[in-house]
C-alpha positions in Angstrom: -156.4 -102.7 -136.4 -156.7 -106.1 -137.8 -155.2 -107.6 -140.1 -156.3 -110.5 -141.9 -153.4 -112.8 -143.8 -155.1 -115.0 -146.3 -153.2 -117.7 -149.3 -151.3 -120.2 -147.7 -151.4 -124.0 -148.3 -150.0 -126.8 -150.1 -147.3 -126.2 -153.0 -144.9 -128.3 -154.9 -140.9 -127.2 -155.1 -140.7 -125.0 -157.3 -144.4 -123.1 -157.6 -146.0 -120.1 -156.7 -148.0 -118.7 -154.1 -149.4 -115.3 -153.2 -150.3 -114.2 -149.6 -152.2 -111.1 -148.9 -152.8 -109.4 -145.8 -155.9 -106.8 -145.3 -155.7 -103.8 -143.0 -159.0 -102.6 -141.3 -159.2 -100.1 -138.8 -157.8 -96.9 -138.1 -154.6 -97.3 -140.7 -152.3 -94.1 -140.3 -150.9 -93.0 -143.9 -146.8 -93.8 -142.6 -146.7 -97.0 -141.9 -144.6 -100.1 -142.3 -146.2 -103.5 -143.2 -143.9 -106.5 -143.4 -144.2 -110.5 -143.4 -142.8 -113.4 -140.7 -142.4 -116.6 -140.5 -142.0 -118.9 -138.2 -140.7 -122.6 -138.8 -141.7 -126.0 -136.3 -138.8 -126.0 -133.6 -137.6 -121.9 -135.2 -137.9 -119.2 -134.0 -140.1 -116.0 -136.1 -138.2 -114.1 -138.4 -138.3 -111.7 -140.9 -139.3 -112.6 -144.3 -139.5 -109.1 -146.0 -141.1 -105.3 -145.1 -142.1 -102.4 -146.7 -142.5 -98.7 -146.1 -145.1 -96.2 -146.7 -143.2 -94.9 -149.5 -142.5 -98.3 -151.4 -138.3 -99.1 -149.8 -138.4 -102.7 -149.6 -136.0 -105.4 -147.2 -135.6 -108.7 -147.7 -134.2 -111.5 -145.6 -131.2 -113.1 -147.4 -132.9 -116.4 -148.3 -135.8 -115.3 -149.9 -134.2 -112.2 -152.1 -134.7 -113.0 -156.0 -137.5 -115.5 -155.2 -140.3 -113.7 -153.2 -141.6 -109.7 -154.0 -143.2 -107.4 -151.2 -146.0 -105.1 -152.5 -148.5 -103.3 -151.3 -151.8 -101.3 -152.4 -152.3 -98.5 -150.1 -156.1 -97.7 -151.0 -156.8 -101.7 -150.2 -154.3 -101.4 -146.6 -153.3 -104.4 -148.3 -149.4 -105.9 -148.4 -149.1 -108.7 -150.8 -145.8 -111.6 -151.1 -145.1 -113.0 -154.2 -143.4 -116.1 -153.6 -142.1 -117.9 -156.6 -139.5 -120.5 -156.7 -140.3 -122.5 -153.3 -138.6 -124.6 -151.6 -138.8 -127.4 -148.7 -137.1 -124.8 -146.4 -140.2 -121.8 -147.1 -142.7 -124.2 -145.2 -143.8 -122.1 -142.1 -146.5 -120.6 -140.9 -146.5 -116.3 -142.2 -147.9 -113.8 -140.1 -148.1 -110.5 -141.3 -147.4 -107.0 -139.3 -148.2 -103.6 -139.5 -146.2 -101.2 -137.6 -147.6 -97.6 -136.9 -147.1 -94.9 -134.5 -145.1 -97.1 -132.8 -147.1 -100.1 -132.2 -147.5 -103.0 -133.7 -149.6 -104.6 -134.6 -149.9 -109.1 -135.9 -152.5 -111.2 -137.8 -153.1 -114.9 -137.2 -150.8 -116.7 -139.1 -151.3 -118.4 -142.8 -149.8 -122.0 -143.5 -147.7 -122.2 -146.2 -146.2 -126.2 -147.0 -143.7 -126.6 -149.8 -144.1 -130.5 -149.8 -144.1 -133.3 -153.0 
């Protein structure tokens, strides 16, 4: 299983970005997808997850601002990020969990700065 994340970049505070993570390889129907982030000097933290049935979970810090979604036909998960703040600056990683195995993609950098 390979995961390819894209969509990061530089954005001003209050702006929006949409991250995508495409999965390829042997993808099971039942899996959980997620986004995590790691800011400089901090541990990696959960941002949002979505199950195969569409149930979602968000970190308190992003609730109401970020939306995770998935397109099972494309094996792709998205993270719509609105009202971005400087503290959202981090490398964002996508994750896929299936059959008890975690798969990680390479990160994509999001920088929120004026």
